[in-house]
N, C-alpha and C positions, 0 to 999 in steps of 0.2 A: 790371782791366777797365775798357777805354775804354766807353767807348757805343756804337763802333765794332764790337767785340766781341760785346755785348749783341747788336748789331743782325742777325750772323755766327751767334750761338749756334745752335743746333737746338733747336728744343721739348723741352721737358723730359718725360720719360717719366712720366704716373702710374699707378700701382695703381688696380686696382678697388678699396679700400677707400679708397682718398685718393679717390678720383671721388665714389663711394656717400655718404663724409661732405660732399665739396663742395658736390653737390646736394642733400644731404639726404635720401637715402630709402636702403633697404637694399639691401645689396649683390646680392640674389636678384631684385633687379627691376633692374639693369643685367645680369644675365646672361638674365632674359628680354625683356628691351627688346633684347640681342643676339640672342636664335633670332631673333626678329621682324622684324629690320633695324629698327629704331625707334628707340633710344636712337644714343650717340656712339659715331662708329666708332673700332674698336679695332682694334690689332696683335698678331700674335704673334712675339715675341724669342724665340726657343727655343720652348720649352714654356710660359712666361708671357706671360699677356697684359696688354699696356700702351695707355696712353690715351696718345695727344697732347695737350696741355695746347691749342694752338689748333685741335683737331676738335673737341674738349668746347666750346670758345667757340666755334666755328661753330655747332656744333648748337643749344646753348642761346639764338642769333641766331635760329637758324630756328623757334625752339618762340615766338616773342615774338606775343601776342596781341594786335592792335589792334583789336580789336572794342569797342565802349564799354560799358561795365557797366552 
């Protein structure tokens, strides 16, 4: 696969288990965040919940705490 192909490839879809492991949070926390519109945006693929990697990264960027310690 060339660099051009990578640039045009769609975001990889992640399962809730993969996102929970990536964030170091229980899957139940992701579910609670989702029900309160606090966590990364998910999408439905049929009846399966998936997360676009780019959406999770965007959400993480928005959580950056710039306050001094």
